[in-house]
Backbone bond lengths (Angstrom), bond angles and torsions (degrees), N, CA, C in turn:
res aa  C-N    CA-C-N  psi(-1)  N-CA   C-N-CA  omega(-1)  CA-C   N-CA-C  phi
1 M - - - 1.450 - - 1.522 108.95 -
2 K 1.306 115.74 141.50 1.453 120.47 178.66 1.517 109.80 -72.35
3 R 1.320 116.43 147.30 1.449 121.25 179.07 1.527 109.02 -85.95
4 V 1.326 115.87 133.92 1.459 121.84 179.85 1.513 107.14 -107.71
5 S 1.317 116.25 122.43 1.459 118.96 -176.65 1.524 111.51 -114.88
6 G 1.317 114.75 148.25 1.455 120.89 174.03 1.518 113.25 69.57
7 K 1.324 114.67 -175.88 1.452 121.74 179.71 1.519 110.09 -80.54
8 S 1.297 116.06 141.56 1.460 121.52 178.59 1.523 109.46 -82.73
9 K 1.317 115.96 146.29 1.459 120.95 176.78 1.522 110.55 -97.00
10 I 1.322 116.17 8.84 1.455 121.58 179.34 1.528 108.62 -86.15
11 P 1.330 117.50 127.68 1.471 119.46 176.96 1.528 110.71 -65.24
12 L 1.322 116.28 145.51 1.457 121.67 -179.16 1.524 110.93 -57.89
13 K 1.312 117.36 -40.19 1.466 121.06 179.89 1.531 110.26 -59.82
14 E 1.316 116.97 -42.89 1.466 121.19 178.83 1.527 110.52 -63.56
15 A 1.321 116.96 -40.64 1.464 120.89 179.52 1.525 110.54 -63.73
16 K 1.327 117.48 -41.63 1.462 121.09 178.71 1.519 110.79 -64.32
17 E 1.325 116.94 -42.87 1.464 121.13 179.09 1.536 110.59 -65.33
18 H 1.320 116.50 -38.77 1.458 121.23 179.29 1.526 109.94 -63.98
19 Y 1.320 117.37 -44.13 1.465 121.38 179.20 1.521 110.68 -62.97
20 Q 1.326 116.80 -45.10 1.462 120.86 -179.09 1.524 110.72 -62.17
21 S 1.318 116.76 -43.48 1.456 121.32 178.52 1.526 110.60 -63.26
22 S 1.307 116.52 -42.65 1.453 121.14 178.98 1.526 110.78 -62.93
23 C 1.309 116.32 -41.14 1.463 121.43 -179.60 1.523 110.54 -63.62
24 E 1.326 117.10 -42.34 1.463 121.59 -179.12 1.527 111.66 -66.14
25 N 1.321 117.09 -31.53 1.453 121.43 -176.39 1.528 113.51 -98.22
26 Y 1.319 117.27 4.35 1.465 121.51 -176.00 1.522 111.17 -81.85
27 D 1.312 115.92 129.85 1.458 121.99 172.98 1.518 107.69 -106.38
28 I 1.315 117.38 129.53 1.465 121.92 -178.32 1.525 109.80 -63.70
29 E 1.316 115.26 125.36 1.462 122.05 177.05 1.526 107.07 -111.38
30 G 1.305 116.37 100.71 1.456 119.60 -177.53 1.515 109.53 69.85
31 S 1.309 116.35 -130.90 1.458 120.13 -178.82 1.530 112.48 -106.65
32 E 1.323 117.06 10.63 1.462 120.39 -178.26 1.526 110.56 -71.06
33 S 1.314 116.49 127.60 1.459 120.30 178.13 1.521 109.95 -77.99
34 H 1.313 115.42 160.55 1.459 119.20 178.07 1.521 110.40 -62.87
35 L 1.323 117.32 -38.60 1.460 120.62 -178.70 1.525 111.53 -61.89
36 A 1.323 117.27 -42.73 1.467 120.70 177.85 1.522 110.34 -64.46
37 Y 1.320 115.70 -42.90 1.467 121.20 177.32 1.525 110.01 -60.08
38 Y 1.327 116.86 -47.84 1.463 122.18 -176.60 1.527 111.00 -63.77
39 R 1.328 116.49 -41.78 1.467 121.15 179.57 1.525 110.64 -60.01
40 E 1.328 116.78 -39.55 1.463 120.70 -178.32 1.525 112.83 -78.30
41 K 1.323 117.60 -41.22 1.463 121.41 -173.15 1.528 113.71 -86.18
42 H 1.330 117.58 -25.34 1.467 121.45 -176.54 1.536 110.18 -134.51
43 P 1.332 117.68 64.27 1.472 120.15 -173.08 1.533 114.27 -63.19
44 I 1.311 118.44 -30.98 1.467 120.26 -179.26 1.522 110.22 -68.71
45 Y 1.332 116.04 -47.82 1.464 119.80 178.36 1.535 110.27 -64.22
46 Y 1.323 116.77 -43.36 1.456 121.32 -179.83 1.533 110.85 -59.22
47 S 1.321 116.66 -45.77 1.463 121.59 -179.65 1.520 110.81 -61.60
48 L 1.323 117.53 -42.88 1.450 121.36 -179.91 1.528 110.51 -63.20
49 L 1.313 116.86 -45.05 1.473 120.13 178.91 1.515 111.16 -65.09
50 L 1.326 117.15 -39.53 1.463 121.37 179.94 1.535 111.51 -63.01
51 Q 1.316 116.87 -37.17 1.467 121.17 179.90 1.517 112.13 -70.29
52 N 1.331 117.22 -21.19 1.461 121.05 -175.15 1.524 113.36 -111.75
53 V 1.322 115.76 24.10 1.472 119.59 178.62 1.499 109.05 -84.76
């Protein structure tokens, strides 16, 4: 996983919309969950959402 440093300049609302869009367009590849996929492919958005849970 890529390392995410410092504060993100992405608004939380944008991160939520990005996650929702990604979830709607995600096709299951094997047994990989969308969350695992999202964490690997979009670490900045994932980190921002994780900090605001």
